[in-house]
C-alpha positions as CSV (number, residue, x, y, z in Angstrom):
1,X,87.7,105.2,91.7
2,X,86.3,101.9,93.0
3,X,84.5,103.6,95.9
4,X,83.0,106.2,93.6
5,X,81.6,103.5,91.3
6,X,80.1,101.6,94.3
7,X,78.4,104.8,95.4
8,X,76.9,105.4,92.0
9,X,75.6,101.9,91.8
10,X,74.1,102.0,95.3
11,X,72.4,105.4,94.7
12,X,70.7,104.0,91.6
13,X,69.7,100.9,93.5
14,X,68.2,102.9,96.5
15,X,66.3,105.1,94.1
16,X,64.9,102.1,92.3
17,X,64.0,100.3,95.6
18,X,62.2,103.4,96.9
19,X,60.1,103.6,93.8
20,X,59.4,99.8,93.8
21,X,58.4,99.9,97.4
22,X,55.9,102.7,96.7
23,X,54.4,100.7,93.8
24,X,54.2,97.6,96.0
25,X,52.3,99.4,98.7
26,X,50.0,100.9,96.1
27,X,49.4,97.4,94.6
28,X,48.7,95.8,98.0
29,X,46.2,98.4,99.0
30,X,44.4,98.2,95.6
31,X,44.3,94.4,95.9
32,X,42.8,94.6,99.3
33,X,40.1,97.0,98.1
34,X,39.3,94.8,95.2
35,X,38.8,91.7,97.3
36,X,36.5,93.6,99.7
37,X,34.0,94.5,96.9
38,X,30.7,92.7,96.8
39,X,28.4,91.9,93.9
40,X,27.1,95.5,93.7
41,X,30.6,96.9,93.5
42,X,30.7,98.5,96.9
43,X,33.1,97.7,99.7
44,X,31.6,95.5,102.4
45,X,32.6,95.6,106.1
46,X,31.3,93.6,108.9
47,X,31.6,96.3,111.5
48,X,31.4,100.1,111.2
49,X,34.6,100.8,113.1
50,X,36.5,98.4,110.8
51,X,35.4,100.5,107.9
52,X,36.6,103.7,109.4
53,X,39.9,102.4,110.7
54,X,40.6,100.6,107.4
55,X,39.8,103.7,105.3
56,X,42.1,105.8,107.4
57,X,45.0,103.3,107.3
58,X,44.6,102.9,103.6
59,X,44.5,106.7,103.1
60,X,47.7,107.1,105.0
61,X,49.3,104.1,103.2
62,X,48.3,105.6,99.8
63,X,49.9,109.0,100.9
64,X,53.1,107.2,101.9
65,X,53.1,105.2,98.6
66,X,52.7,108.4,96.5
67,X,55.5,110.1,98.4
68,X,57.8,107.1,97.9
69,X,57.0,106.9,94.2
70,X,57.5,110.6,93.6
71,X,60.7,110.9,95.6
72,X,62.2,107.7,94.2
73,X,61.4,108.8,90.6
74,X,62.7,112.4,91.3
75,X,65.9,111.0,92.8
76,X,66.4,108.7,89.9
77,X,65.9,111.4,87.4
78,X,68.3,113.7,89.3
79,X,70.9,110.9,89.3
80,X,70.5,110.4,85.5
81,X,70.7,114.2,84.8
82,X,73.7,114.5,87.1
83,X,75.6,111.7,85.3
84,X,75.0,113.0,81.8
């Protein structure tokens, strides 16, 4: 019985951590984009290649963040429905 309760607590913890990690990545990327904006509201880069590489890395990061958020939330909902 004790092992089963630890498994339930750890499953809920992992699902929550996955969702929080996705939200943290999303927040970090948004914060970086906000601080790159100039007076006109456009993102400003010093070099063209930095703009391209930064955009690609941020796009991949956003994709990973969305996958983490959706999977963590889905696993958490599945855990809740399973334990009802």
